[in-house]
C-alpha beads as a LAMMPS data file, in Angstrom:
LAMMPS data file: protein, C-alpha beads

132 atoms
131 bonds

1 atom types
1 bond types

-500.0 500.0 xlo xhi
-500.0 500.0 ylo yhi
-500.0 500.0 zlo zhi

Masses

1 110.0

Atoms # bond

1 1 1 -0.168 -0.038 0.071
2 1 1 1.310 3.312 -1.482
3 1 1 1.240 5.933 1.338
4 1 1 0.303 9.530 -1.257
5 1 1 -0.184 12.740 -0.354
6 1 1 -3.673 12.425 -1.432
7 1 1 -4.450 9.814 1.493
8 1 1 -2.463 11.748 4.116
9 1 1 -4.482 15.106 3.466
10 1 1 -7.803 12.598 3.775
11 1 1 -6.626 11.317 7.454
12 1 1 -5.636 14.943 8.559
13 1 1 -8.779 16.284 7.357
14 1 1 -10.912 13.308 8.986
15 1 1 -8.427 13.815 12.332
16 1 1 -9.557 17.346 12.567
17 1 1 -13.126 17.114 12.143
18 1 1 -13.733 14.638 14.617
19 1 1 -11.121 16.465 17.052
20 1 1 -13.583 20.096 15.984
21 1 1 -16.858 18.152 16.978
22 1 1 -15.369 16.662 19.775
23 1 1 -14.419 20.206 21.168
24 1 1 -18.028 21.528 20.636
25 1 1 -19.437 18.930 22.389
26 1 1 -17.475 18.928 25.610
27 1 1 -16.655 22.774 25.294
28 1 1 -19.780 23.414 27.826
29 1 1 -18.448 21.174 29.923
30 1 1 -15.768 22.438 31.156
31 1 1 -15.800 24.188 34.473
32 1 1 -12.878 26.394 36.327
33 1 1 -11.001 24.570 38.827
34 1 1 -12.466 24.525 42.634
35 1 1 -10.405 26.056 45.039
36 1 1 -9.707 27.723 48.496
37 1 1 -8.226 31.081 49.260
38 1 1 -5.364 30.086 50.968
39 1 1 -3.792 27.808 48.235
40 1 1 -3.824 30.481 45.466
41 1 1 -0.727 31.544 44.757
42 1 1 1.360 32.930 42.123
43 1 1 1.694 29.530 39.783
44 1 1 -2.666 30.372 39.826
45 1 1 -1.863 33.544 38.036
46 1 1 -4.891 34.321 34.771
47 1 1 -6.048 30.733 35.445
48 1 1 -9.690 30.702 35.840
49 1 1 -10.684 29.395 39.486
50 1 1 -14.127 29.422 41.532
51 1 1 -14.281 29.802 45.442
52 1 1 -17.198 29.732 47.949
53 1 1 -17.328 31.764 50.503
54 1 1 -18.678 34.923 52.093
55 1 1 -18.867 38.317 50.728
56 1 1 -17.647 40.685 53.846
57 1 1 -17.111 43.856 52.399
58 1 1 -18.134 45.717 48.918
59 1 1 -16.338 48.883 48.330
60 1 1 -15.846 51.534 45.662
61 1 1 -12.201 51.828 44.453
62 1 1 -10.216 55.263 44.775
63 1 1 -11.122 56.072 41.442
64 1 1 -14.950 55.710 41.857
65 1 1 -15.601 53.288 38.739
66 1 1 -14.817 50.095 39.910
67 1 1 -16.009 48.326 42.995
68 1 1 -13.416 45.558 45.225
69 1 1 -15.322 42.768 47.247
70 1 1 -13.966 40.958 49.711
71 1 1 -14.207 36.907 49.889
72 1 1 -14.172 34.927 52.782
73 1 1 -13.583 31.237 52.619
74 1 1 -12.523 30.314 56.518
75 1 1 -9.582 29.532 54.655
76 1 1 -8.631 33.255 53.967
77 1 1 -9.497 36.000 52.698
78 1 1 -9.062 37.946 48.810
79 1 1 -10.454 40.946 47.010
80 1 1 -12.348 40.459 43.763
81 1 1 -11.834 43.325 41.347
82 1 1 -15.333 44.295 39.384
83 1 1 -13.842 46.864 36.826
84 1 1 -16.383 49.630 35.032
85 1 1 -17.191 48.022 32.274
86 1 1 -18.387 44.573 33.955
87 1 1 -20.489 47.010 36.382
88 1 1 -22.374 48.144 33.349
89 1 1 -23.229 44.762 32.627
90 1 1 -24.460 43.943 36.308
91 1 1 -26.788 46.793 36.007
92 1 1 -27.890 45.859 32.522
93 1 1 -28.650 42.610 33.955
94 1 1 -30.249 44.236 36.675
95 1 1 -28.050 42.479 39.326
96 1 1 -26.925 45.357 42.258
97 1 1 -24.063 44.455 44.159
98 1 1 -25.234 45.269 47.309
99 1 1 -27.319 42.227 47.615
100 1 1 -23.937 40.224 47.791
101 1 1 -22.926 41.821 50.807
102 1 1 -23.439 39.002 54.174
103 1 1 -24.154 36.006 51.562
104 1 1 -22.451 33.358 51.179
105 1 1 -21.810 33.088 46.962
106 1 1 -19.876 30.949 44.408
107 1 1 -17.397 33.019 42.864
108 1 1 -15.418 32.383 39.333
109 1 1 -12.815 34.754 38.276
110 1 1 -9.663 34.975 36.687
111 1 1 -6.600 35.067 39.346
112 1 1 -4.012 38.090 39.133
113 1 1 -1.774 39.970 41.319
114 1 1 -2.015 43.745 42.130
115 1 1 0.892 44.907 44.278
116 1 1 2.375 41.454 45.592
117 1 1 -1.216 40.512 46.804
118 1 1 -3.376 37.635 45.079
119 1 1 -7.060 38.775 43.583
120 1 1 -9.620 37.865 41.558
121 1 1 -11.060 39.559 38.205
122 1 1 -14.551 39.446 37.940
123 1 1 -15.661 39.141 33.968
124 1 1 -19.592 39.211 34.276
125 1 1 -22.936 39.379 36.160
126 1 1 -22.969 35.569 36.150
127 1 1 -19.470 35.206 37.858
128 1 1 -21.072 35.577 41.291
129 1 1 -23.705 33.527 42.417
130 1 1 -25.767 33.623 45.897
131 1 1 -25.085 30.006 46.915
132 1 1 -28.316 28.464 48.275

Bonds

1 1 1 2
2 1 2 3
3 1 3 4
4 1 4 5
5 1 5 6
6 1 6 7
7 1 7 8
8 1 8 9
9 1 9 10
10 1 10 11
11 1 11 12
12 1 12 13
13 1 13 14
14 1 14 15
15 1 15 16
16 1 16 17
17 1 17 18
18 1 18 19
19 1 19 20
20 1 20 21
21 1 21 22
22 1 22 23
23 1 23 24
24 1 24 25
25 1 25 26
26 1 26 27
27 1 27 28
28 1 28 29
29 1 29 30
30 1 30 31
31 1 31 32
32 1 32 33
33 1 33 34
34 1 34 35
35 1 35 36
36 1 36 37
37 1 37 38
38 1 38 39
39 1 39 40
40 1 40 41
41 1 41 42
42 1 42 43
43 1 43 44
44 1 44 45
45 1 45 46
46 1 46 47
47 1 47 48
48 1 48 49
49 1 49 50
50 1 50 51
51 1 51 52
52 1 52 53
53 1 53 54
54 1 54 55
55 1 55 56
56 1 56 57
57 1 57 58
58 1 58 59
59 1 59 60
60 1 60 61
61 1 61 62
62 1 62 63
63 1 63 64
64 1 64 65
65 1 65 66
66 1 66 67
67 1 67 68
68 1 68 69
69 1 69 70
70 1 70 71
71 1 71 72
72 1 72 73
73 1 73 74
74 1 74 75
75 1 75 76
76 1 76 77
77 1 77 78
78 1 78 79
79 1 79 80
80 1 80 81
81 1 81 82
82 1 82 83
83 1 83 84
84 1 84 85
85 1 85 86
86 1 86 87
87 1 87 88
88 1 88 89
89 1 89 90
90 1 90 91
91 1 91 92
92 1 92 93
93 1 93 94
94 1 94 95
95 1 95 96
96 1 96 97
97 1 97 98
98 1 98 99
99 1 99 100
100 1 100 101
101 1 101 102
102 1 102 103
103 1 103 104
104 1 104 105
105 1 105 106
106 1 106 107
107 1 107 108
108 1 108 109
109 1 109 110
110 1 110 111
111 1 111 112
112 1 112 113
113 1 113 114
114 1 114 115
115 1 115 116
116 1 116 117
117 1 117 118
118 1 118 119
119 1 119 120
120 1 120 121
121 1 121 122
122 1 122 123
123 1 123 124
124 1 124 125
125 1 125 126
126 1 126 127
127 1 127 128
128 1 128 129
129 1 129 130
130 1 130 131
131 1 131 132
């Protein structure tokens, strides 16, 4: 059996199609890693994680355009940053940040570092949900 460029192309094409179909099917099944705050470190920067804890404090940043929420999961505390563009999305979806204060929530965000402190960046209003 002779292997020709045409046969290699067909095999590569079929393999690619199967791979794309698999990615489409399983893309909705990929969930961020669940962690506790004390385990968050620099090795997790730019990684999306989920944490369950209580929102202890909600405050505006010094520029008045962003919000900083403090999350406490019992193992530690972490600040969560919500930028002005995301605040707009919260308002569009009629989500009031003040409703989360002193509530147990499930939060999904991206780990980042600011002034040598680990933080989470919240990207949309679906990233914070009150736990029932």
